[in-house]
C-alpha positions as a Markdown table, in Angstrom:
| # | Residue | x | y | z |
|---|---|---|---|---|
| 1 | Met | 0.0 | 0.0 | 0.0 |
| 2 | Lys | 1.3 | 3.4 | -0.9 |
| 3 | Pro | 1.8 | 5.9 | 2.0 |
| 4 | Leu | -0.8 | 8.6 | 2.3 |
| 5 | Leu | 1.9 | 11.3 | 1.9 |
| 6 | Pro | 4.7 | 9.8 | -0.3 |
| 7 | Pro | 8.0 | 11.5 | -0.3 |
| 8 | Val | 8.7 | 13.9 | -3.2 |
| 9 | Phe | 12.2 | 14.1 | -4.8 |
| 10 | Val | 13.5 | 16.7 | -7.3 |
| 11 | Asn | 16.7 | 15.5 | -8.9 |
| 12 | Gly | 17.3 | 13.4 | -5.8 |
| 13 | Val | 16.6 | 16.2 | -3.3 |
| 14 | Glu | 13.7 | 15.3 | -1.0 |
| 15 | Ile | 10.9 | 17.7 | -0.2 |
| 16 | Pro | 9.7 | 16.4 | 3.2 |
| 17 | Ala | 6.0 | 15.6 | 3.6 |
| 18 | Glu | 5.8 | 17.9 | 6.7 |
| 19 | Arg | 7.0 | 20.8 | 4.6 |
| 20 | Ile | 4.3 | 20.0 | 1.9 |
| 21 | Ala | 1.7 | 19.8 | 4.6 |
| 22 | Asn | 2.6 | 23.2 | 5.9 |
| 23 | Glu | 2.5 | 24.7 | 2.4 |
| 24 | Ala | -0.9 | 23.1 | 1.8 |
| 25 | Gln | -2.4 | 25.6 | 4.1 |
| 26 | Asn | -1.9 | 28.2 | 1.4 |
| 27 | His | -3.7 | 26.2 | -1.2 |
| 28 | Pro | -7.5 | 26.1 | -0.8 |
| 29 | Ala | -9.4 | 23.0 | -1.7 |
| 30 | Pro | -12.9 | 21.5 | -1.0 |
| 31 | Lys | -13.4 | 20.3 | 2.5 |
| 32 | Asn | -13.9 | 16.7 | 1.4 |
| 33 | Lys | -10.8 | 16.7 | -0.9 |
| 34 | Pro | -7.8 | 17.8 | 1.2 |
| 35 | Gly | -5.6 | 15.8 | -1.1 |
| 36 | Leu | -6.0 | 18.5 | -3.8 |
| 37 | Ala | -4.4 | 21.1 | -1.5 |
| 38 | Trp | -1.5 | 18.7 | -0.8 |
| 39 | Gln | -0.9 | 18.1 | -4.5 |
| 40 | Ala | -1.0 | 21.8 | -5.3 |
| 41 | Ala | 1.4 | 22.5 | -2.5 |
| 42 | Ala | 3.7 | 19.7 | -3.6 |
| 43 | Arg | 3.7 | 21.1 | -7.2 |
| 44 | Ala | 4.5 | 24.6 | -5.9 |
| 45 | Leu | 7.4 | 23.3 | -3.9 |
| 46 | Val | 8.7 | 21.2 | -6.8 |
| 47 | Leu | 8.8 | 24.3 | -9.0 |
| 48 | Arg | 10.5 | 26.3 | -6.3 |
| 49 | Glu | 13.2 | 23.6 | -5.8 |
| 50 | Val | 13.8 | 23.3 | -9.5 |
| 51 | Met | 14.3 | 27.0 | -9.8 |
| 52 | Leu | 16.6 | 27.1 | -6.8 |
| 53 | Gln | 18.7 | 24.3 | -8.3 |
| 54 | Glu | 18.9 | 26.1 | -11.6 |
| 55 | Ala | 19.9 | 29.3 | -9.9 |
| 56 | Arg | 22.8 | 27.6 | -8.1 |
| 57 | Ala | 23.8 | 25.7 | -11.3 |
| 58 | Arg | 24.2 | 29.1 | -13.0 |
| 59 | Gly | 26.4 | 30.3 | -10.2 |
| 60 | Leu | 24.0 | 32.9 | -8.8 |
| 61 | Ser | 24.6 | 34.1 | -5.2 |
| 62 | Pro | 21.7 | 35.5 | -3.3 |
| 63 | Asp | 21.5 | 39.3 | -3.1 |
| 64 | Pro | 18.4 | 40.0 | -1.0 |
| 65 | Ala | 16.5 | 43.2 | -2.0 |
| 66 | Glu | 14.6 | 45.3 | 0.4 |
| 67 | Ile | 10.9 | 44.7 | -0.2 |
| 68 | Ala | 9.6 | 47.0 | 2.5 |
| 69 | Pro | 11.2 | 49.4 | 5.0 |
| 70 | Gly | 13.5 | 47.2 | 7.0 |
| 71 | Gln | 12.2 | 44.0 | 5.4 |
| 72 | Phe | 14.4 | 42.0 | 3.0 |
| 73 | Glu | 13.9 | 38.9 | 0.8 |
| 74 | Thr | 15.1 | 35.6 | 2.1 |
| 75 | Gly | 18.1 | 34.1 | 0.3 |
| 76 | Asp | 15.9 | 31.6 | -1.6 |
| 77 | Glu | 13.5 | 34.4 | -2.6 |
| 78 | Ala | 16.5 | 36.5 | -3.9 |
| 79 | Leu | 17.8 | 33.6 | -5.9 |
| 80 | Ile | 14.5 | 32.9 | -7.6 |
| 81 | Arg | 14.1 | 36.6 | -8.4 |
| 82 | Gln | 17.6 | 36.9 | -9.7 |
| 83 | Leu | 17.1 | 33.7 | -11.9 |
| 84 | Cys | 13.9 | 35.2 | -13.3 |
| 85 | Glu | 15.6 | 38.5 | -14.1 |
| 86 | Ser | 18.5 | 36.9 | -15.8 |
| 87 | Ala | 16.8 | 34.0 | -17.6 |
| 88 | Ile | 13.3 | 35.1 | -18.6 |
| 89 | Thr | 13.1 | 37.2 | -21.8 |
| 90 | Pro | 9.6 | 38.2 | -22.7 |
| 91 | Gly | 8.6 | 38.8 | -26.3 |
| 92 | Ala | 8.8 | 42.3 | -27.7 |
| 93 | Val | 5.7 | 44.5 | -27.4 |
| 94 | Thr | 5.3 | 46.9 | -30.3 |
| 95 | Asp | 2.9 | 49.9 | -30.6 |
| 96 | Ala | 2.0 | 48.6 | -34.0 |
| 97 | Gly | 0.8 | 45.3 | -32.6 |
| 98 | Leu | -1.1 | 47.1 | -29.9 |
| 99 | His | -2.8 | 49.3 | -32.4 |
| 100 | Asp | -3.9 | 46.3 | -34.4 |
| 101 | His | -5.4 | 44.8 | -31.2 |
| 102 | Tyr | -7.1 | 48.2 | -30.4 |
| 103 | Leu | -8.7 | 48.2 | -33.9 |
| 104 | Ala | -9.8 | 44.6 | -33.6 |
| 105 | His | -11.5 | 45.1 | -30.2 |
| 106 | Pro | -12.8 | 48.7 | -30.0 |
| 107 | Glu | -15.6 | 47.8 | -27.6 |
| 108 | Arg | -13.0 | 47.0 | -24.9 |
| 109 | Phe | -11.8 | 50.6 | -24.9 |
| 110 | Arg | -15.0 | 52.6 | -24.3 |
| 111 | Ala | -15.3 | 55.2 | -21.7 |
| 112 | Pro | -17.7 | 54.2 | -18.8 |
| 113 | Ser | -21.4 | 54.3 | -19.7 |
| 114 | Leu | -23.7 | 56.6 | -17.8 |
| 115 | Tyr | -27.1 | 55.5 | -16.5 |
| 116 | Glu | -30.2 | 57.1 | -15.1 |
| 117 | Ala | -32.0 | 54.6 | -12.9 |
| 118 | Ala | -34.4 | 54.1 | -10.0 |
| 119 | His | -34.8 | 51.2 | -7.6 |
| 120 | Ile | -36.8 | 49.8 | -4.7 |
| 121 | Leu | -34.7 | 48.2 | -2.0 |
| 122 | Phe | -35.9 | 45.4 | 0.3 |
| 123 | Pro | -33.2 | 45.2 | 3.0 |
| 124 | Arg | -31.2 | 42.0 | 3.8 |
| 125 | Glu | -32.5 | 39.9 | 6.7 |
| 126 | Met | -31.2 | 36.7 | 8.3 |
| 127 | Asp | -34.0 | 34.8 | 6.5 |
| 128 | Met | -34.2 | 36.2 | 3.0 |
| 129 | Ala | -37.6 | 34.4 | 2.4 |
| 130 | Gly | -39.4 | 37.5 | 3.6 |
| 131 | Pro | -37.6 | 40.1 | 1.4 |
| 132 | Arg | -38.0 | 37.8 | -1.6 |
| 133 | Ala | -41.7 | 37.4 | -1.1 |
| 134 | Arg | -42.2 | 41.2 | -0.6 |
| 135 | Ala | -40.1 | 41.9 | -3.7 |
| 136 | Gln | -42.0 | 39.4 | -5.8 |
| 137 | Ala | -45.3 | 40.9 | -4.7 |
| 138 | Val | -44.2 | 44.4 | -5.6 |
| 139 | Leu | -42.8 | 43.2 | -8.9 |
| 140 | Val | -46.2 | 41.7 | -9.8 |
| 141 | Glu | -47.8 | 45.1 | -9.2 |
| 142 | Leu | -45.1 | 46.8 | -11.3 |
| 143 | Arg | -45.6 | 44.4 | -14.2 |
| 144 | Ala | -49.3 | 45.2 | -14.1 |
| 145 | Asn | -48.7 | 49.0 | -13.9 |
| 146 | Pro | -45.1 | 50.2 | -14.3 |
| 147 | Arg | -46.3 | 53.8 | -13.7 |
| 148 | Arg | -46.7 | 53.0 | -10.0 |
| 149 | Phe | -42.9 | 52.6 | -9.5 |
| 150 | Ala | -42.6 | 55.9 | -7.6 |
| 151 | Glu | -45.6 | 55.2 | -5.5 |
| 152 | Leu | -44.4 | 51.7 | -4.6 |
| 153 | Ala | -40.9 | 52.9 | -3.9 |
| 154 | Arg | -42.2 | 55.4 | -1.4 |
| 155 | Ala | -44.2 | 52.7 | 0.2 |
| 156 | His | -41.7 | 49.9 | 0.3 |
| 157 | Ser | -38.1 | 50.9 | -0.3 |
| 158 | Ala | -35.6 | 50.9 | 2.5 |
| 159 | Cys | -33.4 | 53.4 | 0.6 |
| 160 | Ser | -33.5 | 57.2 | 1.2 |
| 161 | Ser | -34.1 | 57.5 | -2.5 |
| 162 | Lys | -37.7 | 56.5 | -1.8 |
| 163 | Glu | -38.5 | 60.2 | -1.0 |
| 164 | Asn | -37.7 | 60.8 | -4.7 |
| 165 | Gly | -39.7 | 57.9 | -6.0 |
| 166 | Gly | -36.6 | 55.6 | -5.9 |
| 167 | Val | -34.7 | 57.8 | -8.5 |
| 168 | Leu | -31.0 | 57.5 | -8.0 |
| 169 | Gly | -29.9 | 60.1 | -10.5 |
| 170 | Gln | -27.0 | 59.7 | -12.9 |
| 171 | Leu | -24.7 | 56.7 | -12.2 |
| 172 | Ser | -21.4 | 55.6 | -13.7 |
| 173 | Ala | -19.1 | 52.6 | -13.4 |
| 174 | Gly | -18.1 | 52.1 | -9.7 |
| 175 | Asp | -21.0 | 54.1 | -8.3 |
| 176 | Thr | -22.9 | 50.9 | -7.3 |
| 177 | Val | -22.0 | 47.4 | -6.3 |
| 178 | Pro | -21.1 | 45.0 | -9.1 |
| 179 | Glu | -24.3 | 43.0 | -9.1 |
| 180 | Phe | -26.3 | 46.2 | -9.4 |
| 181 | Glu | -24.1 | 47.5 | -12.3 |
| 182 | Thr | -24.4 | 44.2 | -14.1 |
| 183 | Ala | -28.2 | 44.3 | -13.9 |
| 184 | Leu | -28.1 | 47.9 | -15.2 |
| 185 | Glu | -26.0 | 46.9 | -18.2 |
| 186 | Ala | -28.4 | 44.0 | -19.0 |
| 187 | Leu | -31.6 | 46.1 | -18.9 |
| 188 | Ala | -33.2 | 47.9 | -21.9 |
| 189 | Glu | -34.3 | 51.5 | -21.3 |
| 190 | Gly | -37.7 | 51.6 | -19.5 |
| 191 | Gln | -37.3 | 47.9 | -18.4 |
| 192 | Ile | -37.7 | 46.8 | -14.7 |
| 193 | Ser | -35.5 | 44.0 | -13.5 |
| 194 | Asp | -36.3 | 40.9 | -11.6 |
| 195 | Pro | -35.1 | 41.0 | -8.0 |
| 196 | Val | -31.3 | 41.6 | -7.9 |
| 197 | Glu | -29.5 | 40.5 | -4.8 |
| 198 | Thr | -26.6 | 42.5 | -3.3 |
| 199 | Arg | -25.0 | 42.7 | 0.1 |
| 200 | Phe | -27.7 | 45.4 | 0.9 |
| 201 | Gly | -30.7 | 43.2 | 0.1 |
| 202 | Leu | -32.9 | 42.8 | -3.0 |
| 203 | His | -33.4 | 45.5 | -5.6 |
| 204 | Leu | -36.1 | 46.1 | -8.2 |
| 205 | Ile | -34.2 | 48.3 | -10.7 |
| 206 | Arg | -35.7 | 50.5 | -13.5 |
| 207 | Leu | -33.3 | 51.7 | -16.2 |
| 208 | Asp | -34.5 | 55.1 | -17.4 |
| 209 | Ala | -31.7 | 56.0 | -19.7 |
| 210 | Arg | -28.2 | 54.9 | -20.8 |
| 211 | Ala | -25.5 | 56.8 | -22.5 |
| 212 | Arg | -22.8 | 54.6 | -24.0 |
| 213 | Gly | -19.3 | 55.9 | -23.5 |
| 214 | Asp | -17.3 | 56.7 | -26.6 |
| 215 | Val | -14.4 | 54.6 | -27.8 |
| 216 | Leu | -11.3 | 56.2 | -26.3 |
| 217 | Pro | -8.6 | 57.4 | -28.7 |
| 218 | Phe | -5.7 | 55.0 | -29.1 |
| 219 | Glu | -3.3 | 57.5 | -27.6 |
| 220 | Val | -5.3 | 57.6 | -24.4 |
| 221 | Val | -5.4 | 53.8 | -23.9 |
| 222 | Leu | -1.8 | 53.1 | -25.2 |
| 223 | Pro | -0.1 | 53.3 | -21.7 |
| 224 | Arg | -2.6 | 50.9 | -20.2 |
| 225 | Leu | -2.2 | 48.6 | -23.2 |
| 226 | Arg | 1.6 | 48.6 | -23.0 |
| 227 | Asp | 1.5 | 47.7 | -19.4 |
| 228 | Ala | -1.1 | 44.9 | -19.8 |
| 229 | Arg | 0.7 | 43.4 | -22.8 |
| 230 | Ala | 4.1 | 43.6 | -21.1 |
| 231 | Lys | 2.8 | 41.8 | -18.1 |
| 232 | Ala | 1.2 | 39.1 | -20.3 |
| 233 | Ala | 4.3 | 38.7 | -22.3 |
| 234 | Trp | 6.4 | 38.2 | -19.1 |
| 235 | Ala | 3.9 | 35.7 | -17.7 |
| 236 | Gln | 4.0 | 33.7 | -20.9 |
| 237 | Ala | 7.8 | 33.7 | -21.0 |
| 238 | Ala | 7.9 | 32.7 | -17.3 |
| 239 | Ala | 5.5 | 29.8 | -17.9 |
| 240 | Arg | 7.6 | 28.5 | -20.8 |
| 241 | Phe | 10.8 | 28.8 | -18.7 |
| 242 | Ala | 9.3 | 27.0 | -15.8 |
| 243 | Ser | 7.9 | 24.3 | -18.1 |
| 244 | Asp | 11.3 | 23.7 | -19.6 |
| 245 | Leu | 12.9 | 23.4 | -16.2 |
| 246 | Leu | 10.3 | 20.9 | -15.1 |
| 247 | Met | 10.7 | 18.8 | -18.2 |
| 248 | Lys | 14.4 | 18.5 | -17.7 |
| 249 | Ala | 14.2 | 17.6 | -14.1 |
| 250 | Thr | 13.8 | 14.1 | -12.6 |
| 251 | Ile | 10.8 | 14.3 | -10.3 |
| 252 | Asp | 9.5 | 11.4 | -8.2 |
| 253 | Gly | 6.5 | 11.1 | -5.9 |
| 254 | Ile | 4.0 | 13.3 | -7.7 |
| 255 | Arg | 2.6 | 13.6 | -11.2 |
| 256 | Leu | 2.8 | 17.0 | -12.7 |
| 257 | Arg | 0.1 | 18.4 | -14.9 |
| 258 | Ala | 1.1 | 18.6 | -18.6 |
| 259 | Ala | 2.5 | 22.0 | -19.5 |
């Protein structure tokens, strides 16, 4: 019978089961599948060991950097960083390539949309059955007569906007919680939503108007594009480098996912 926690070796160097168990605390897994956390921890430590061995093989000596006032990297952290800096070469990012991407996906580069909306809020309770029943009952009345929205908001809403018939005024990206914003984006002008749940409770939302943001000029989004593409290029190069190291290593005690 195989042991529950078999030893793991990287080019003959053992990674103790106790160390893997400690690392597993940093890798969430379903309660009924703790083995998944152990496997993720073992893979992370295998990659770390492979990189440390490569750094030493290249003759690198740790030169810890200060990562916060008075706080420095460990020797192993410094070696891994130095290896990455010296060995990982991301692909070139050109403005011409970024411009092609911009032209191919203009909708991704719009300014935030503006909305005019109203809502009726049913506040969160320990048992949400009550708020859901009240919201559904009010929604039935609104479906029958949408013009009663202001009246029903004043009668039922837990938001101070009820004094104004539930009207929230002009809204932009970030003015509301994500669930509310997603519902606004999905509504047609004049439409009233089904109950939308947020951390505040349940909302019946009416979209009164939407102004789509214009596509931003390429020169405006270029710095953001450069930064995002540079990070993506580095991540891709790092993944290739790590995969190459793992393929060359002799690893026993765990099966690594295919690169």
